[in-house]
All heavy atoms as TSV, in Angstrom:
chain	resi	resn	atom	element	x	y	z
A	1	MET	N	N	93.006	90.277	126.845
A	1	MET	CA	C	94.114	89.465	126.907
A	1	MET	C	C	94.737	89.066	125.658
A	1	MET	O	O	94.059	89.046	124.648
A	1	MET	CB	C	93.682	88.175	127.692
A	1	MET	CG	C	94.735	87.401	128.378
A	1	MET	SD	S	95.212	88.448	129.755
A	1	MET	CE	C	96.520	87.484	130.358
A	2	PHE	N	N	95.962	88.892	125.527
A	2	PHE	CA	C	96.639	88.504	124.303
A	2	PHE	C	C	96.504	87.049	123.974
A	2	PHE	O	O	96.501	86.186	124.877
A	2	PHE	CB	C	98.165	88.805	124.353
A	2	PHE	CG	C	98.468	90.240	124.561
A	2	PHE	CD1	C	98.945	90.778	125.718
A	2	PHE	CD2	C	98.268	91.107	123.434
A	2	PHE	CE1	C	99.157	92.184	125.774
A	2	PHE	CE2	C	98.536	92.481	123.537
A	2	PHE	CZ	C	99.004	93.011	124.710
A	3	HIS	N	N	96.342	86.761	122.728
A	3	HIS	CA	C	96.256	85.350	122.283
A	3	HIS	C	C	97.492	85.045	121.579
A	3	HIS	O	O	97.796	85.576	120.516
A	3	HIS	CB	C	95.006	85.198	121.324
A	3	HIS	CG	C	93.739	85.467	121.978
A	3	HIS	ND1	N	93.103	84.481	122.796
A	3	HIS	CD2	C	92.873	86.448	122.067
A	3	HIS	CE1	C	91.965	84.949	123.244
A	3	HIS	NE2	N	91.825	86.196	122.823
A	4	TYR	N	N	98.211	84.105	122.086
A	4	TYR	CA	C	99.521	83.666	121.455
A	4	TYR	C	C	99.229	82.445	120.597
A	4	TYR	O	O	98.409	81.578	121.027
A	4	TYR	CB	C	100.531	83.376	122.628
A	4	TYR	CG	C	100.962	84.603	123.340
A	4	TYR	CD1	C	100.483	84.925	124.549
A	4	TYR	CD2	C	101.874	85.475	122.770
A	4	TYR	CE1	C	100.812	86.079	125.247
A	4	TYR	CE2	C	102.213	86.651	123.402
A	4	TYR	CZ	C	101.783	86.923	124.657
A	4	TYR	OH	O	102.138	88.033	125.312
A	5	PRO	N	N	100.033	82.256	119.533
A	5	PRO	CA	C	99.853	81.045	118.784
A	5	PRO	C	C	100.247	79.804	119.559
A	5	PRO	O	O	101.158	79.893	120.401
A	5	PRO	CB	C	100.648	81.261	117.530
A	5	PRO	CG	C	101.698	82.312	117.939
A	5	PRO	CD	C	101.042	83.122	119.036
A	6	LYS	N	N	99.627	78.728	119.219
A	6	LYS	CA	C	100.008	77.419	119.864
A	6	LYS	C	C	101.343	76.997	119.329
A	6	LYS	O	O	101.816	77.413	118.272
A	6	LYS	CB	C	98.893	76.393	119.561
A	6	LYS	CG	C	97.620	76.711	120.163
A	6	LYS	CD	C	96.650	75.596	119.901
A	6	LYS	CE	C	95.312	75.973	120.445
A	6	LYS	NZ	N	94.309	74.891	120.257
A	7	LYS	N	N	101.917	76.061	120.053
A	7	LYS	CA	C	103.294	75.572	119.666
A	7	LYS	C	C	103.138	74.850	118.342
A	7	LYS	O	O	102.169	74.112	118.067
A	7	LYS	CB	C	103.755	74.615	120.728
A	7	LYS	CG	C	105.180	74.064	120.445
A	7	LYS	CD	C	105.577	73.142	121.574
A	7	LYS	CE	C	106.994	72.629	121.236
A	7	LYS	NZ	N	107.439	71.669	122.125
A	8	ASP	N	N	104.093	75.081	117.390
A	8	ASP	CA	C	104.213	74.520	116.087
A	8	ASP	C	C	103.050	74.925	115.225
A	8	ASP	O	O	102.728	74.239	114.279
A	8	ASP	CB	C	104.306	73.002	116.137
A	8	ASP	CG	C	105.546	72.520	116.827
A	8	ASP	OD1	O	106.560	73.185	116.784
A	8	ASP	OD2	O	105.458	71.421	117.454
A	9	SER	N	N	102.458	76.091	115.451
A	9	SER	CA	C	101.379	76.613	114.568
A	9	SER	C	C	101.995	77.309	113.387
A	9	SER	O	O	103.142	77.723	113.470
A	9	SER	CB	C	100.350	77.427	115.291
A	9	SER	OG	O	101.047	78.620	115.660
A	10	GLU	N	N	101.242	77.501	112.356
A	10	GLU	CA	C	101.694	78.180	111.177
A	10	GLU	C	C	100.766	79.391	110.871
A	10	GLU	O	O	99.573	79.276	111.059
A	10	GLU	CB	C	101.649	77.295	109.953
A	10	GLU	CG	C	102.581	76.086	110.036
A	10	GLU	CD	C	102.488	75.200	108.794
A	10	GLU	OE1	O	101.875	75.666	107.795
A	10	GLU	OE2	O	103.044	74.136	108.846
A	11	PHE	N	N	101.384	80.422	110.446
A	11	PHE	CA	C	100.663	81.604	109.981
A	11	PHE	C	C	100.495	81.489	108.500
A	11	PHE	O	O	101.426	81.887	107.696
A	11	PHE	CB	C	101.297	82.934	110.394
A	11	PHE	CG	C	101.282	83.175	111.872
A	11	PHE	CD1	C	102.490	83.063	112.631
A	11	PHE	CD2	C	100.155	83.460	112.502
A	11	PHE	CE1	C	102.502	83.293	113.963
A	11	PHE	CE2	C	100.129	83.716	113.874
A	11	PHE	CZ	C	101.295	83.566	114.616
A	12	LYS	N	N	99.378	80.990	108.036
A	12	LYS	CA	C	99.246	80.693	106.564
A	12	LYS	C	C	99.107	82.008	105.802
A	12	LYS	O	O	99.497	82.036	104.610
A	12	LYS	CB	C	98.094	79.856	106.382
A	12	LYS	CG	C	98.341	78.402	106.906
A	12	LYS	CD	C	97.255	77.492	106.418
A	12	LYS	CE	C	97.619	76.161	107.064
A	12	LYS	NZ	N	96.884	75.042	106.474
A	13	LEU	N	N	98.618	83.042	106.378
A	13	LEU	CA	C	98.473	84.310	105.644
A	13	LEU	C	C	99.848	84.939	105.379
A	13	LEU	O	O	100.055	85.587	104.408
A	13	LEU	CB	C	97.648	85.308	106.457
A	13	LEU	CG	C	97.419	86.677	105.883
A	13	LEU	CD1	C	96.643	86.566	104.526
A	13	LEU	CD2	C	96.616	87.613	106.788
A	14	ALA	N	N	100.795	84.705	106.259
A	14	ALA	CA	C	102.151	85.276	106.078
A	14	ALA	C	C	102.840	84.824	104.836
A	14	ALA	O	O	103.621	85.589	104.236
A	14	ALA	CB	C	102.999	85.018	107.278
A	15	THR	N	N	102.561	83.631	104.392
A	15	THR	CA	C	103.124	83.163	103.163
A	15	THR	C	C	102.551	83.832	101.922
A	15	THR	O	O	103.238	83.922	100.864
A	15	THR	CB	C	102.999	81.646	103.042
A	15	THR	OG1	O	101.596	81.300	103.008
A	15	THR	CG2	C	103.734	80.936	104.176
A	16	ASP	N	N	101.323	84.317	102.012
A	16	ASP	CA	C	100.685	84.905	100.894
A	16	ASP	C	C	100.565	86.473	101.086
A	16	ASP	O	O	99.739	87.059	100.326
A	16	ASP	CB	C	99.279	84.297	100.629
A	16	ASP	CG	C	99.334	82.885	100.243
A	16	ASP	OD1	O	100.310	82.488	99.652
A	16	ASP	OD2	O	98.405	82.133	100.592
A	17	LEU	N	N	101.256	87.030	102.001
A	17	LEU	CA	C	101.117	88.391	102.251
A	17	LEU	C	C	101.590	89.305	101.098
A	17	LEU	O	O	101.041	90.387	100.904
A	17	LEU	CB	C	101.889	88.757	103.513
A	17	LEU	CG	C	101.501	90.023	104.209
A	17	LEU	CD1	C	100.022	90.026	104.549
A	17	LEU	CD2	C	102.331	90.226	105.516
A	18	TRP	N	N	102.506	88.805	100.309
A	18	TRP	CA	C	102.972	89.626	99.135
A	18	TRP	C	C	101.821	89.739	98.126
A	18	TRP	O	O	101.747	90.760	97.375
A	18	TRP	CB	C	104.205	89.024	98.548
A	18	TRP	CG	C	104.032	87.708	97.936
A	18	TRP	CD1	C	104.044	86.456	98.508
A	18	TRP	CD2	C	103.691	87.466	96.498
A	18	TRP	NE1	N	103.773	85.486	97.580
A	18	TRP	CE2	C	103.610	86.058	96.360
A	18	TRP	CE3	C	103.549	88.255	95.425
A	18	TRP	CZ2	C	103.338	85.487	95.130
A	18	TRP	CZ3	C	103.280	87.734	94.222
A	18	TRP	CH2	C	103.141	86.341	94.097
A	19	LEU	N	N	100.973	88.695	98.031
A	19	LEU	CA	C	99.829	88.859	97.119
A	19	LEU	C	C	98.859	89.861	97.548
A	19	LEU	O	O	98.261	90.595	96.819
A	19	LEU	CB	C	99.151	87.502	97.006
A	19	LEU	CG	C	99.894	86.384	96.212
A	19	LEU	CD1	C	99.208	85.081	96.343
A	19	LEU	CD2	C	100.070	86.801	94.764
A	20	VAL	N	N	98.645	90.013	98.867
A	20	VAL	CA	C	97.699	91.043	99.407
A	20	VAL	C	C	98.354	92.413	99.181
A	20	VAL	O	O	97.590	93.335	98.841
A	20	VAL	CB	C	97.435	90.755	100.931
A	20	VAL	CG1	C	96.620	91.840	101.539
A	20	VAL	CG2	C	96.869	89.399	101.165
A	21	ALA	N	N	99.610	92.534	99.323
A	21	ALA	CA	C	100.322	93.784	99.063
A	21	ALA	C	C	100.210	94.184	97.590
A	21	ALA	O	O	100.035	95.329	97.269
A	21	ALA	CB	C	101.755	93.755	99.472
A	22	LEU	N	N	100.322	93.182	96.730
A	22	LEU	CA	C	100.247	93.464	95.291
A	22	LEU	C	C	98.799	93.858	94.973
A	22	LEU	O	O	98.618	94.727	94.093
A	22	LEU	CB	C	100.625	92.239	94.488
A	22	LEU	CG	C	100.695	92.310	92.954
A	22	LEU	CD1	C	101.696	93.399	92.580
A	22	LEU	CD2	C	101.068	91.002	92.368
A	23	PHE	N	N	97.862	93.277	95.572
A	23	PHE	CA	C	96.440	93.644	95.366
A	23	PHE	C	C	96.220	95.097	95.801
A	23	PHE	O	O	95.620	95.901	95.016
A	23	PHE	CB	C	95.490	92.781	96.193
A	23	PHE	CG	C	94.085	93.253	96.292
A	23	PHE	CD1	C	93.239	92.989	95.220
A	23	PHE	CD2	C	93.604	93.910	97.419
A	23	PHE	CE1	C	91.861	93.484	95.300
A	23	PHE	CE2	C	92.301	94.351	97.464
A	23	PHE	CZ	C	91.470	94.134	96.380
A	24	GLY	N	N	96.770	95.531	96.880
A	24	GLY	CA	C	96.669	96.891	97.412
A	24	GLY	C	C	97.345	97.897	96.378
A	24	GLY	O	O	96.817	98.940	96.077
A	25	ALA	N	N	98.547	97.500	95.908
A	25	ALA	CA	C	99.283	98.334	94.953
A	25	ALA	C	C	98.512	98.559	93.682
A	25	ALA	O	O	98.449	99.642	93.116
A	25	ALA	CB	C	100.709	97.816	94.735
A	26	LEU	N	N	97.994	97.436	93.129
A	26	LEU	CA	C	97.225	97.496	91.888
A	26	LEU	C	C	95.928	98.292	92.068
A	26	LEU	O	O	95.531	99.042	91.152
A	26	LEU	CB	C	96.957	96.137	91.367
A	26	LEU	CG	C	98.112	95.404	90.712
A	26	LEU	CD1	C	97.745	93.978	90.384
A	26	LEU	CD2	C	98.587	96.081	89.479
A	27	ARG	N	N	95.326	98.192	93.178
A	27	ARG	CA	C	94.143	99.000	93.427
A	27	ARG	C	C	94.428	100.468	93.605
A	27	ARG	O	O	93.655	101.343	93.151
A	27	ARG	CB	C	93.387	98.485	94.689
A	27	ARG	CG	C	92.818	97.121	94.668
A	27	ARG	CD	C	91.781	96.986	93.579
A	27	ARG	NE	N	90.634	97.840	93.986
A	27	ARG	CZ	C	89.392	97.777	93.513
A	27	ARG	NH1	N	89.113	96.738	92.640
A	27	ARG	NH2	N	88.429	98.531	93.865
A	28	GLY	N	N	95.592	100.738	94.145
A	28	GLY	CA	C	96.035	102.151	94.243
A	28	GLY	C	C	96.313	102.751	92.850
A	28	GLY	O	O	95.928	103.885	92.539
A	29	ILE	N	N	97.007	101.959	92.030
A	29	ILE	CA	C	97.227	102.378	90.602
A	29	ILE	C	C	95.923	102.603	89.915
A	29	ILE	O	O	95.794	103.562	89.164
A	29	ILE	CB	C	98.110	101.322	89.920
A	29	ILE	CG1	C	99.530	101.329	90.488
A	29	ILE	CG2	C	98.147	101.585	88.426
A	29	ILE	CD1	C	100.438	100.220	90.005
A	30	ASN	N	N	94.981	101.757	90.152
A	30	ASN	CA	C	93.688	101.872	89.578
A	30	ASN	C	C	92.981	103.175	89.941
A	30	ASN	O	O	92.299	103.831	89.122
A	30	ASN	CB	C	92.842	100.689	89.917
A	30	ASN	CG	C	91.647	100.487	88.965
A	30	ASN	OD1	O	91.630	101.012	87.862
A	30	ASN	ND2	N	90.768	99.617	89.340
A	31	GLU	N	N	93.105	103.559	91.183
A	31	GLU	CA	C	92.535	104.790	91.647
A	31	GLU	C	C	93.185	106.024	90.959
A	31	GLU	O	O	92.539	106.997	90.648
A	31	GLU	CB	C	92.623	104.902	93.200
A	31	GLU	CG	C	91.759	103.923	93.951
A	31	GLU	CD	C	90.288	104.161	93.701
A	31	GLU	OE1	O	89.851	105.311	93.564
A	31	GLU	OE2	O	89.557	103.172	93.628
A	32	TRP	N	N	94.519	105.975	90.814
A	32	TRP	CA	C	95.213	107.035	90.121
A	32	TRP	C	C	94.752	107.121	88.656
A	32	TRP	O	O	94.617	108.207	88.118
A	32	TRP	CB	C	96.725	106.848	90.220
A	32	TRP	CG	C	97.272	107.315	91.522
A	32	TRP	CD1	C	97.578	106.541	92.619
A	32	TRP	CD2	C	97.623	108.619	91.856
A	32	TRP	NE1	N	98.023	107.328	93.641
A	32	TRP	CE2	C	98.122	108.596	93.175
A	32	TRP	CE3	C	97.599	109.805	91.196
A	32	TRP	CZ2	C	98.560	109.769	93.852
A	32	TRP	CZ3	C	98.044	110.988	91.847
A	32	TRP	CH2	C	98.476	110.958	93.142
A	33	ILE	N	N	94.544	106.019	88.043
A	33	ILE	CA	C	94.114	106.004	86.641
A	33	ILE	C	C	92.730	106.670	86.558
A	33	ILE	O	O	92.409	107.434	85.636
A	33	ILE	CB	C	94.137	104.588	86.053
A	33	ILE	CG1	C	95.563	104.091	85.857
A	33	ILE	CG2	C	93.387	104.487	84.772
A	33	ILE	CD1	C	95.707	102.668	85.466
A	34	ASP	N	N	91.851	106.345	87.508
A	34	ASP	CA	C	90.511	106.951	87.554
A	34	ASP	C	C	90.725	108.451	87.667
A	34	ASP	O	O	89.952	109.226	87.011
A	34	ASP	CB	C	89.736	106.449	88.790
A	34	ASP	CG	C	89.162	105.080	88.496
A	34	ASP	OD1	O	89.090	104.617	87.380
A	34	ASP	OD2	O	88.786	104.415	89.497
A	35	MET	N	N	91.580	108.960	88.551
A	35	MET	CA	C	91.758	110.399	88.687
A	35	MET	C	C	92.266	111.033	87.410
A	35	MET	O	O	91.788	112.083	86.961
A	35	MET	CB	C	92.712	110.644	89.821
A	35	MET	CG	C	92.877	112.150	90.168
A	35	MET	SD	S	94.053	112.478	91.387
A	35	MET	CE	C	95.548	111.957	90.636
A	36	PHE	N	N	93.255	110.396	86.791
A	36	PHE	CA	C	93.784	110.950	85.529
A	36	PHE	C	C	92.763	110.913	84.424
A	36	PHE	O	O	92.752	111.819	83.543
A	36	PHE	CB	C	95.019	110.196	85.092
A	36	PHE	CG	C	96.248	110.472	85.945
A	36	PHE	CD1	C	97.070	109.486	86.338
A	36	PHE	CD2	C	96.539	111.781	86.266
A	36	PHE	CE1	C	98.246	109.767	87.077
A	36	PHE	CE2	C	97.656	112.079	87.086
A	36	PHE	CZ	C	98.480	111.063	87.469
A	37	SER	N	N	91.896	109.925	84.379
A	37	SER	CA	C	90.846	109.907	83.353
A	37	SER	C	C	89.896	111.074	83.462
A	37	SER	O	O	89.230	111.460	82.519
A	37	SER	CB	C	90.147	108.634	83.325
A	37	SER	OG	O	89.444	108.380	84.441
A	38	LEU	N	N	89.721	111.501	84.736
A	38	LEU	CA	C	88.803	112.700	84.928
A	38	LEU	C	C	89.337	113.982	84.413
A	38	LEU	O	O	88.639	114.857	84.003
A	38	LEU	CB	C	88.440	112.813	86.374
A	38	LEU	CG	C	87.588	111.700	86.968
A	38	LEU	CD1	C	87.457	111.965	88.481
A	38	LEU	CD2	C	86.204	111.773	86.352
A	39	ILE	N	N	90.713	114.096	84.419
A	39	ILE	CA	C	91.291	115.405	84.065
A	39	ILE	C	C	91.836	115.434	82.681
A	39	ILE	O	O	92.275	116.479	82.152
A	39	ILE	CB	C	92.442	115.816	85.031
A	39	ILE	CG1	C	93.527	114.758	85.028
A	39	ILE	CG2	C	91.871	116.013	86.393
A	39	ILE	CD1	C	94.782	115.186	85.903
A	40	GLN	N	N	91.815	114.295	81.926
A	40	GLN	CA	C	92.372	114.181	80.555
A	40	GLN	C	C	91.284	114.587	79.584
A	40	GLN	O	O	90.125	114.583	79.847
A	40	GLN	CB	C	92.817	112.788	80.318
A	40	GLN	CG	C	94.057	112.370	81.069
A	40	GLN	CD	C	95.282	113.194	80.761
A	40	GLN	OE1	O	95.520	113.559	79.611
A	40	GLN	NE2	N	96.087	113.445	81.778
A	41	SER	N	N	91.773	114.870	78.399
A	41	SER	CA	C	90.874	115.168	77.312
A	41	SER	C	C	90.187	113.905	76.816
A	41	SER	O	O	90.750	112.832	77.020
A	41	SER	CB	C	91.502	115.837	76.134
A	41	SER	OG	O	92.472	114.913	75.580
A	42	PRO	N	N	89.014	113.949	76.215
A	42	PRO	CA	C	88.304	112.776	75.755
A	42	PRO	C	C	89.124	111.891	74.803
A	42	PRO	O	O	88.896	110.664	74.780
A	42	PRO	CB	C	87.082	113.269	75.065
A	42	PRO	CG	C	86.825	114.623	75.671
A	42	PRO	CD	C	88.206	115.167	75.970
A	43	ALA	N	N	90.069	112.406	74.008
A	43	ALA	CA	C	90.844	111.661	73.076
A	43	ALA	C	C	91.808	110.716	73.775
A	43	ALA	O	O	92.159	109.630	73.306
A	43	ALA	CB	C	91.607	112.605	72.184
A	44	THR	N	N	92.252	111.092	74.969
A	44	THR	CA	C	93.251	110.252	75.685
A	44	THR	C	C	92.615	109.368	76.732
A	44	THR	O	O	93.312	108.651	77.525
A	44	THR	CB	C	94.338	111.099	76.325
A	44	THR	OG1	O	93.727	112.018	77.269
A	44	THR	CG2	C	95.131	111.868	75.287
A	45	ARG	N	N	91.331	109.294	76.908
A	45	ARG	CA	C	90.600	108.549	77.873
A	45	ARG	C	C	90.558	107.005	77.582
A	45	ARG	O	O	90.533	106.213	78.445
A	45	ARG	CB	C	89.226	109.019	78.137
A	45	ARG	CG	C	89.215	110.340	78.946
A	45	ARG	CD	C	87.765	110.704	79.320
A	45	ARG	NE	N	87.781	112.022	79.912
A	45	ARG	CZ	C	86.713	112.803	79.942
A	45	ARG	NH1	N	85.651	112.399	79.388
A	45	ARG	NH2	N	86.831	114.023	80.454
A	46	MET	N	N	90.514	106.740	76.276
A	46	MET	CA	C	90.403	105.342	75.910
A	46	MET	C	C	91.532	104.411	76.339
A	46	MET	O	O	91.348	103.395	76.854
A	46	MET	CB	C	90.110	105.216	74.368
A	46	MET	CG	C	89.688	103.837	73.958
A	46	MET	SD	S	88.187	103.446	74.871
A	46	MET	CE	C	87.666	102.009	74.083
A	47	PRO	N	N	92.807	104.844	76.128
A	47	PRO	CA	C	93.907	104.019	76.634
A	47	PRO	C	C	93.895	103.858	78.165
A	47	PRO	O	O	94.155	102.813	78.646
A	47	PRO	CB	C	95.146	104.759	76.193
A	47	PRO	CG	C	94.715	105.631	75.073
A	47	PRO	CD	C	93.285	105.950	75.287
A	48	LEU	N	N	93.442	104.900	78.813
A	48	LEU	CA	C	93.336	104.842	80.282
A	48	LEU	C	C	92.239	103.818	80.728
A	48	LEU	O	O	92.407	103.165	81.698
A	48	LEU	CB	C	93.051	106.223	80.899
A	48	LEU	CG	C	94.249	107.230	80.831
A	48	LEU	CD1	C	93.758	108.593	81.390
A	48	LEU	CD2	C	95.403	106.681	81.669
A	49	LYS	N	N	91.193	103.840	79.995
A	49	LYS	CA	C	90.126	102.870	80.323
A	49	LYS	C	C	90.559	101.416	80.074
A	49	LYS	O	O	90.196	100.514	80.827
A	49	LYS	CB	C	88.859	103.094	79.423
A	49	LYS	CG	C	88.130	104.353	79.872
A	49	LYS	CD	C	86.856	104.524	79.084
A	49	LYS	CE	C	86.055	105.780	79.454
A	49	LYS	NZ	N	84.835	105.936	78.724
A	50	ILE	N	N	91.345	101.179	79.027
A	50	ILE	CA	C	91.901	99.850	78.760
A	50	ILE	C	C	92.866	99.436	79.890
A	50	ILE	O	O	92.780	98.335	80.440
A	50	ILE	CB	C	92.613	99.827	77.366
A	50	ILE	CG1	C	91.543	100.006	76.294
A	50	ILE	CG2	C	93.340	98.522	77.259
A	50	ILE	CD1	C	92.156	100.190	74.918
A	51	ILE	N	N	93.769	100.365	80.265
A	51	ILE	CA	C	94.675	100.066	81.350
A	51	ILE	C	C	93.984	99.861	82.670
A	51	ILE	O	O	94.306	98.930	83.436
A	51	ILE	CB	C	95.767	101.182	81.444
A	51	ILE	CG1	C	96.632	101.283	80.240
A	51	ILE	CG2	C	96.622	101.031	82.706
A	51	ILE	CD1	C	97.458	102.569	80.167
A	52	ARG	N	N	92.914	100.577	82.847
A	52	ARG	CA	C	92.092	100.449	84.146
A	52	ARG	C	C	91.457	99.079	84.169
A	52	ARG	O	O	91.445	98.429	85.211
A	52	ARG	CB	C	91.032	101.566	84.212
A	52	ARG	CG	C	90.212	101.468	85.452
A	52	ARG	CD	C	89.161	102.549	85.389
A	52	ARG	NE	N	88.377	102.505	86.662
A	52	ARG	CZ	C	87.334	101.615	86.855
A	52	ARG	NH1	N	86.963	100.840	85.891
A	52	ARG	NH2	N	86.678	101.673	87.962
A	53	SER	N	N	90.921	98.620	83.069
A	53	SER	CA	C	90.268	97.348	83.060
A	53	SER	C	C	91.261	96.185	83.279
A	53	SER	O	O	90.993	95.204	83.984
A	53	SER	CB	C	89.515	97.128	81.768
A	53	SER	OG	O	90.325	97.077	80.686
A	54	VAL	N	N	92.507	96.342	82.762
A	54	VAL	CA	C	93.543	95.363	82.984
A	54	VAL	C	C	93.989	95.328	84.429
A	54	VAL	O	O	94.069	94.243	85.041
A	54	VAL	CB	C	94.687	95.574	82.016
A	54	VAL	CG1	C	95.863	94.683	82.385
A	54	VAL	CG2	C	94.259	95.319	80.581
A	55	THR	N	N	94.228	96.439	84.970
A	55	THR	CA	C	94.716	96.497	86.373
A	55	THR	C	C	93.629	96.023	87.347
A	55	THR	O	O	93.931	95.386	88.385
A	55	THR	CB	C	95.173	97.930	86.774
A	55	THR	OG1	O	94.126	98.873	86.572
A	55	THR	CG2	C	96.445	98.300	86.053
A	56	LEU	N	N	92.375	96.348	87.051
A	56	LEU	CA	C	91.304	95.890	87.866
A	56	LEU	C	C	91.170	94.380	87.879
A	56	LEU	O	O	91.083	93.795	89.006
A	56	LEU	CB	C	89.947	96.507	87.435
A	56	LEU	CG	C	88.766	96.222	88.345
A	56	LEU	CD1	C	88.955	96.848	89.647
A	56	LEU	CD2	C	87.531	96.827	87.680
A	57	SER	N	N	91.237	93.719	86.731
A	57	SER	CA	C	91.158	92.277	86.726
A	57	SER	C	C	92.376	91.685	87.290
A	57	SER	O	O	92.278	90.622	87.981
A	57	SER	CB	C	90.897	91.836	85.324
A	57	SER	OG	O	91.949	92.239	84.461
A	58	LEU	N	N	93.532	92.260	87.096
A	58	LEU	CA	C	94.794	91.711	87.686
A	58	LEU	C	C	94.767	91.740	89.206
A	58	LEU	O	O	95.323	90.928	89.837
A	58	LEU	CB	C	96.029	92.419	87.091
A	58	LEU	CG	C	96.513	91.951	85.794
A	58	LEU	CD1	C	97.694	92.803	85.356
A	58	LEU	CD2	C	96.908	90.466	85.785
A	59	SER	N	N	94.186	92.842	89.724
A	59	SER	CA	C	94.164	93.003	91.128
A	59	SER	C	C	93.372	91.908	91.871
A	59	SER	O	O	93.812	91.419	92.907
A	59	SER	CB	C	93.641	94.385	91.568
A	59	SER	OG	O	92.282	94.473	91.261
A	60	PHE	N	N	92.258	91.507	91.276
A	60	PHE	CA	C	91.497	90.426	91.852
A	60	PHE	C	C	92.152	89.059	91.627
A	60	PHE	O	O	91.858	88.102	92.422
A	60	PHE	CB	C	90.062	90.437	91.398
A	60	PHE	CG	C	89.265	91.581	91.955
A	60	PHE	CD1	C	88.825	92.640	91.228
A	60	PHE	CD2	C	88.959	91.606	93.253
A	60	PHE	CE1	C	88.113	93.672	91.739
A	60	PHE	CE2	C	88.216	92.578	93.886
A	60	PHE	CZ	C	87.811	93.652	93.076
A	61	ALA	N	N	92.925	88.954	90.586
A	61	ALA	CA	C	93.638	87.640	90.388
A	61	ALA	C	C	94.698	87.419	91.387
A	61	ALA	O	O	95.142	86.283	91.683
A	61	ALA	CB	C	94.219	87.640	89.000
A	62	CYS	N	N	95.154	88.512	92.085
A	62	CYS	CA	C	96.173	88.392	93.061
A	62	CYS	C	C	95.725	87.924	94.417
A	62	CYS	O	O	96.448	87.553	95.283
A	62	CYS	CB	C	96.918	89.734	93.276
A	62	CYS	SG	S	97.863	90.300	91.811
A	63	LEU	N	N	94.441	87.980	94.636
A	63	LEU	CA	C	93.955	87.572	95.942
A	63	LEU	C	C	94.079	86.082	96.206
A	63	LEU	O	O	93.664	85.287	95.356
A	63	LEU	CB	C	92.454	87.976	96.092
A	63	LEU	CG	C	92.181	89.479	96.239
A	63	LEU	CD1	C	90.658	89.707	96.366
A	63	LEU	CD2	C	92.872	90.041	97.435
A	64	PRO	N	N	94.696	85.743	97.317
A	64	PRO	CA	C	94.866	84.308	97.551
A	64	PRO	C	C	93.537	83.630	98.047
A	64	PRO	O	O	92.612	84.333	98.493
A	64	PRO	CB	C	96.032	84.270	98.665
A	64	PRO	CG	C	95.745	85.552	99.329
A	64	PRO	CD	C	95.322	86.550	98.257
A	65	ASP	N	N	93.534	82.334	97.946
A	65	ASP	CA	C	92.403	81.611	98.532
A	65	ASP	C	C	92.641	81.401	100.008
A	65	ASP	O	O	93.450	80.562	100.388
A	65	ASP	CB	C	92.245	80.234	97.860
A	65	ASP	CG	C	91.641	80.409	96.468
A	65	ASP	OD1	O	90.876	81.321	96.248
A	65	ASP	OD2	O	91.896	79.510	95.645
A	66	ILE	N	N	91.955	82.205	100.842
A	66	ILE	CA	C	92.168	82.120	102.220
A	66	ILE	C	C	90.938	81.573	102.874
A	66	ILE	O	O	89.864	81.867	102.584
A	66	ILE	CB	C	92.434	83.533	102.863
A	66	ILE	CG1	C	93.780	84.029	102.239
A	66	ILE	CG2	C	92.624	83.428	104.349
A	66	ILE	CD1	C	94.070	85.477	102.637
């Protein structure tokens, strides 16, 4: 059976949904950086590791307190 919201209820997740989307986008970018670091030469891996650590920490900062 379907559960409908009660009258005058609020969807609190809907107001923070853009933060969840930003978290997903940053995690996706992080996965691409991981893939590029596997195929790059060792000389160019260090900047990718720095960018990866920044995007990883930023992605968890985007998670709302739910």
